[in-house]
C-alpha positions as CSV (number, residue, x, y, z in Angstrom):
1,M,114.9,42.9,147.3
2,R,116.0,47.1,146.5
3,R,116.9,45.6,143.0
4,T,113.2,44.7,142.4
5,I,112.0,48.2,144.1
6,E,114.1,50.0,141.1
7,R,113.2,47.8,139.1
8,W,109.4,48.2,139.5
9,L,109.7,52.2,139.7
10,Q,111.7,52.1,136.3
11,V,109.2,49.6,134.5
12,S,106.1,52.1,136.3
13,G,107.3,54.7,135.8
14,I,107.0,56.4,139.0
15,E,110.0,57.8,139.2
16,F,108.6,60.6,136.7
17,W,104.5,61.0,138.3
18,L,105.7,61.1,141.9
19,P,107.8,64.6,142.0
20,L,105.3,65.8,139.7
21,P,102.3,66.7,142.2
22,F,105.4,68.6,144.1
23,V,106.3,70.2,141.3
24,A,102.7,71.3,140.0
25,A,102.1,72.9,143.6
26,G,105.5,74.8,143.1
27,F,104.7,76.3,139.5
28,W,101.0,77.4,141.3
29,F,102.3,79.0,144.5
30,V,105.0,80.6,142.6
31,C,102.6,81.8,140.1
32,S,100.1,82.7,142.4
33,L,102.7,85.0,144.6
34,L,103.5,87.2,141.0
35,A,99.8,87.5,139.7
36,A,99.3,88.9,143.6
37,Q,102.4,90.9,143.5
38,E,101.1,92.3,139.8
39,L,97.9,93.3,140.6
40,S,98.6,95.1,143.8
41,R,100.4,97.6,141.8
42,S,98.9,100.6,140.9
43,Y,99.3,102.5,137.3
44,S,99.0,105.6,137.1
45,T,96.9,106.6,134.0
46,K,97.7,110.0,132.0
47,N,94.5,110.0,129.7
48,K,91.3,109.2,131.9
49,L,87.7,109.2,130.9
50,Q,85.2,111.0,132.2
51,S,81.4,109.3,132.1
52,D,79.6,112.2,133.7
53,T,79.8,114.9,130.7
54,Q,77.9,115.5,128.3
55,L,78.5,115.7,124.3
56,E,78.0,119.4,122.3
57,A,77.1,118.8,118.9
58,K,76.5,122.4,116.7
59,V,74.7,121.2,114.0
60,S,73.7,123.1,111.8
61,V,70.2,122.5,110.1
62,N,67.6,124.2,107.4
63,V,64.6,124.2,110.2
64,L,60.8,123.5,108.7
65,L,59.0,124.5,111.8
66,I,59.3,124.9,115.9
67,N,56.3,123.1,117.8
68,A,56.9,124.9,122.1
69,T,54.3,123.0,124.6
70,I,54.5,125.6,127.3
71,N,53.6,123.5,130.5
72,R,53.0,126.2,133.4
73,T,52.2,123.1,135.9
74,K,55.5,121.5,135.7
75,G,57.1,124.8,134.5
76,V,58.7,123.3,131.6
77,T,58.7,123.8,127.9
78,Q,58.6,120.8,125.4
79,V,60.1,122.0,122.3
80,E,59.9,119.8,118.5
81,V,62.2,120.9,115.7
82,E,61.4,119.3,112.8
83,T,64.0,119.9,109.8
84,A,64.5,119.5,106.4
85,E,67.4,117.2,106.7
86,P,67.8,113.3,105.6
87,I,69.9,112.8,108.3
88,L,68.0,114.7,111.7
89,K,64.3,115.0,110.8
90,R,63.5,116.0,114.1
91,L,65.0,117.5,117.4
92,E,63.2,117.6,120.7
93,L,64.0,119.6,123.3
94,E,63.2,120.3,127.2
95,L,64.1,123.9,128.4
96,P,63.5,124.9,132.4
97,A,61.4,127.6,130.5
98,I,57.8,129.4,130.6
99,E,57.9,133.2,129.4
100,V,58.7,133.4,125.3
101,E,61.5,135.5,125.5
102,R,63.5,133.3,127.3
103,I,62.4,130.4,125.3
104,E,63.3,131.8,122.1
105,T,66.7,133.4,123.0
106,A,67.1,129.4,124.6
107,I,65.8,127.7,121.1
108,A,68.2,130.2,119.3
109,Q,71.4,129.6,121.4
110,E,70.6,125.8,120.5
111,L,70.5,125.8,116.9
112,G,72.4,129.0,116.2
113,L,69.5,131.1,114.5
114,S,68.8,134.3,115.3
115,R,65.3,135.4,117.4
116,Q,64.0,137.0,114.9
117,N,64.7,133.9,112.6
118,I,62.7,131.4,115.6
119,R,60.4,133.6,116.0
120,Q,58.9,133.5,112.4
121,L,59.1,129.8,112.9
122,V,57.8,128.9,116.2
123,R,54.3,127.2,117.3
124,Y,53.0,128.2,120.9
125,E,50.7,125.6,122.7
126,I,49.9,126.8,126.6
127,I,48.9,124.0,128.6
128,E,47.6,125.2,131.9
């Protein structure tokens, strides 16, 4: 009887398939332990990304016209700068000021021009 069972096991290949679920379960268990260990490890990075900073770009442009719309009720000034550059045709700014001197100073700082040049180019519109 034993020989018939051995012969049946050899013929059907069950001796190969019988331990396979145990090997697969052991492989899964070891891999899950390694993955858990690797994921729980802390990493220190030297270079960190900062997403809360704004990029400052200084561009020298040939300014044609500056339109400033002063909104006194909101306390802000919308500034539109038209340039002769093919890449940057229009630049829009919002300034938290309604006084002409502060507006001109802020525009001069943003564009890298003098206040005299800004005074010659700016056109004001006042909204009450």
